[in-house]
N, C-alpha and C positions, 0 to 999 in steps of 0.2 A: 504494499500499500504506499502511495506517495504522501508527501507532506501535505498535499492538498486534499487528502482523504480519498482520492480515486484509486481503485485497484487496477493494477497493470499486469499484463502478461510479460514474462521475460525473466531472465536470471536476475537475482538480487545484485545491486551494485554496492560496492564497499563504501563509496562516498559520492557526494553530489558536487559537480563542477560549478564554477562561478556562474551566477545567473539563474540557477535552478531553484525551484521552490523548496523550502526547508521548514522544519519545525524547531530545531535547536542547533547550536554550534557544532555538536558532535557529528552531525550528518554531512557537514561541508568538508571537501577535500582540503588537506593541508598542503597548499601549493607553496611557492616561494614566499614564505612568510605565513602569517596567521590569517585565518578566515573566520568570519562571523556570520551567523544567520540573523538578519535584521531587516526591518522596514527601512528603506532609504529612498527618498526622504521620509522622516517619521510621518505616520498617518497616510502613507501612499498605498496601503493595501497589504497583500500577502508578503510574508518574509521570503527573502532570497539569500543565497550565499554571496557574500561580498568580501573583498580583501579588507584587512584591518591592519593599519589604519587605511581609511579610504584615500586613494590617490587624488591629486587635484584633477579637476575635470579636463577633458581633452577637447580640442577644437579642430577645425579643418576636417580632413578625411582620415583621422586616426582610427585604428581598429578599436572595436568596442564589443562588449558582451551585453551590457545593460544600458538603457537610455540615461541613467543617472551618471554614467561615466563620461557623458558628453556635456559640455557647457550649454549647448543648445537644447539638450533633453531629447534629441532624436538620434537613435542608433538604427540605421536602416540597412536592408540587404544590399550588398554590393557584389560584383563578380567574384571576389575572393573571400567572401564571408560577410562581415558586417562592419560598417564604418560610421563615424559621426557625420551627421548631415547638418547643414546650416539652417535648414527650415523643415517644416512638415511636408508630408507627401501629398500631392494633389490626387484627385480621383484617377485611377488607372496606373498609378505608380506603385512599386513594391513597398511592402510594409511588414511589420511584425505584430503590432498592437493597434487597437482602435485609436489610441492617443497619437499615433504617428500621422494619422490622416488630418488634413487641414479642415475639411468640411465637418461641422458638428453633426451633420445628418448622414455621414459616411461611416463605414466600419471596415476593418481589415478582414476581407473574406477570401476564401480559396476559390479562385476562378481559373479554370483551365490548368489546374495543378500548381498554380502559384498564388501566394498571398498578395492581394492588391487592394488598395483603397477603392471602395465602390459605394455609391449611394444606397441607402437602405430604404426599401419601400415601406412606408408606414401607413 
């Protein structure tokens, strides 16, 4: 069972990598330094594995795992993984979370096998 309460099929994993949902510090992989299971920023929702101490935010097209690693708050899909983006994603652009999308009436949906911002019919 994952930290989010969902049951998953597959072999158990020893530890959770940065960015994964977690319930406590012991679940997070001890990478180059200490990791912590926390809400960042506080009050932002579910806890995730973060480096400790938190590094300064990155700008430009720096590699990222979590949006909180980017000064802009946007960590979007790129050809070689994920990178910090200067702004939100317009409809039709790749995304990872609803918050990546510029339009408040859009969501990050799987369309044609890829996650993209798209208007939600209400």
